[in-house]
N, C-alpha and C positions, 0 to 999 in steps of 0.2 A: 449794793448787792442786797436786795430784800430777802428776809427770811420768810419763806412761804409756809413752813410747817415746822413744828417742834414735836418730836416724839421719841421715846426710848433713849433719851439723852443726846439725840442728834438734832442739829439745826439744819434744815434742808433749805438751801439757798440757790438763787439764780442770779448770775452776774448780768447787769444790764448791758454791758459792752462785750458780751461773750459771742461765741461763734457756733455754727452748726457742727455736728448734729445736736438736736435738743438734748440737754443733759442738766443734771443738778449736782450740787456740791453738798455732800452729807458730812458734816463735821461735828465731832464732839470735842471734849477737852484735849484729847491727845491725837486723834486720828482724823484722816480725811479720806473719803471714798467718793470718787466722781463716777456717776452712773448715767449712762445713756438711757433716755426714756424710750418706751415703746411708742412708735408713731403710726403703725399700721396694724390692722387686724391680724391676730396670730403672733405678733411680736411680743417679746417680754423685755423688760429692762435688763441691761447688762452692765457689769462693772467695767469701767474704762481705766481708771487710775486709782492706786492705793498708796497712801502714805501713813505708815505707823499704825496700821489696822490689822489686828489678828484676824484669822479666818472667821472666828465667831462674830467679831464686829462687822466684818464685811457682809456676812449673812444677815445680820440684824439691819444694817443700812439698806441692803437690797430688799429685804422684806417690807420695810417701811415705804420705800419708793414704789415697790410693786403694788402695795395696798392703795396708794394715792396717785398712781400714774396719771389717771385722767385729770385730776385737779392740777397736778404739776405741769402737765402738758398744756393745759388751758392757760396757766400763768406764763409759761414759756412763750406761747403764741401771742399773748397780750403784750408782753415785753418786746418780743423780737419780730412780731408780725407774721 
């Protein structure tokens, strides 16, 4: 599972043997937030799964993924086709 991005205490990763829809795993020391990437014009990333993340941490992870959605989607497609 390569780490694609590190920001605001989160490591943003994509599993190489993962499944659709395109998504990333945002993890810090204590929390995990799985976020679906925006894949079409007008879509925005959305939180899919949360483990041990406060509302503040969820917002922070979502903000990071939203800021870098294009880069993350590019990596998803390189890994998964």
